[in-house]
C-alpha positions as a Markdown table, in Angstrom:
| # | Residue | x | y | z |
|---|---|---|---|---|
| 1 | Met | 110.6 | 14.1 | 107.6 |
| 2 | Asn | 111.5 | 13.3 | 104.2 |
| 3 | Arg | 111.0 | 10.8 | 100.8 |
| 4 | Ile | 114.2 | 10.4 | 99.1 |
| 5 | Lys | 114.1 | 6.6 | 99.7 |
| 6 | Glu | 111.0 | 6.0 | 98.8 |
| 7 | Val | 111.5 | 8.5 | 95.6 |
| 8 | Leu | 114.9 | 6.4 | 94.7 |
| 9 | Glu | 113.2 | 3.1 | 95.4 |
| 10 | Lys | 110.5 | 4.0 | 92.6 |
| 11 | Lys | 112.6 | 5.3 | 90.3 |
| 12 | Gly | 115.2 | 2.2 | 90.6 |
| 13 | Ile | 117.8 | 4.8 | 91.5 |
| 14 | Lys | 120.7 | 3.6 | 93.5 |
| 15 | Gln | 122.0 | 5.8 | 96.4 |
| 16 | Ile | 125.4 | 5.9 | 95.1 |
| 17 | Trp | 124.3 | 7.2 | 91.9 |
| 18 | Leu | 122.2 | 10.0 | 93.9 |
| 19 | Ala | 125.4 | 10.9 | 95.9 |
| 20 | Glu | 127.9 | 11.0 | 92.6 |
| 21 | Lys | 125.4 | 13.5 | 91.0 |
| 22 | Leu | 125.1 | 15.4 | 94.5 |
| 23 | Gly | 129.1 | 15.4 | 95.0 |
| 24 | Lys | 128.1 | 13.8 | 98.4 |
| 25 | Ser | 130.0 | 10.9 | 100.4 |
| 26 | Tyr | 127.4 | 7.6 | 100.1 |
| 27 | Asn | 127.2 | 8.0 | 103.9 |
| 28 | Met | 125.4 | 11.0 | 103.8 |
| 29 | Val | 123.1 | 10.0 | 100.9 |
| 30 | Asn | 122.5 | 7.5 | 103.1 |
| 31 | Ala | 121.7 | 9.5 | 106.4 |
| 32 | Tyr | 119.3 | 11.6 | 104.0 |
| 33 | Ala | 117.3 | 8.6 | 102.9 |
| 34 | Gln | 117.2 | 7.0 | 106.5 |
| 35 | Asn | 116.0 | 10.3 | 108.2 |
| 36 | Arg | 118.8 | 10.6 | 110.6 |
| 37 | Gln | 119.9 | 13.7 | 109.0 |
| 38 | Gln | 117.5 | 16.5 | 106.7 |
| 39 | Pro | 119.3 | 17.9 | 103.8 |
| 40 | Arg | 119.6 | 21.4 | 103.7 |
| 41 | Ile | 116.7 | 23.5 | 101.4 |
| 42 | Glu | 119.2 | 23.9 | 98.7 |
| 43 | Ile | 120.7 | 20.3 | 98.4 |
| 44 | Leu | 116.6 | 19.2 | 98.4 |
| 45 | Tyr | 115.9 | 21.1 | 95.3 |
| 46 | Lys | 119.1 | 19.9 | 93.7 |
| 47 | Ile | 118.1 | 16.2 | 94.7 |
| 48 | Ala | 114.6 | 17.3 | 93.3 |
| 49 | Glu | 116.4 | 18.4 | 90.2 |
| 50 | Ile | 118.4 | 15.4 | 89.9 |
| 51 | Leu | 115.2 | 13.2 | 90.4 |
| 52 | Asn | 113.1 | 14.8 | 87.8 |
| 53 | Val | 110.7 | 15.7 | 90.3 |
| 54 | Asn | 109.0 | 18.2 | 92.7 |
| 55 | Ala | 110.6 | 19.4 | 96.0 |
| 56 | Lys | 107.4 | 19.1 | 97.7 |
| 57 | Asp | 107.3 | 15.5 | 96.5 |
| 58 | Leu | 110.4 | 14.8 | 98.7 |
| 59 | Leu | 108.7 | 16.1 | 102.0 |
| 60 | Ile | 106.4 | 13.8 | 104.4 |
| 61 | Asp | 103.0 | 16.3 | 104.7 |
């Protein structure tokens, strides 16, 4: 489980913007945000870098 959607909402960032920055489709980013699919670890780190957060902040304890 991840907190990508929560972090995006907190920062006021749209999923489509993140998809463009990642070079992924909106549908893929939406699947990550809705916890239907989990990103690979290297994608998780890239998302954390783009959002300027620690990768741990994107994960649920």
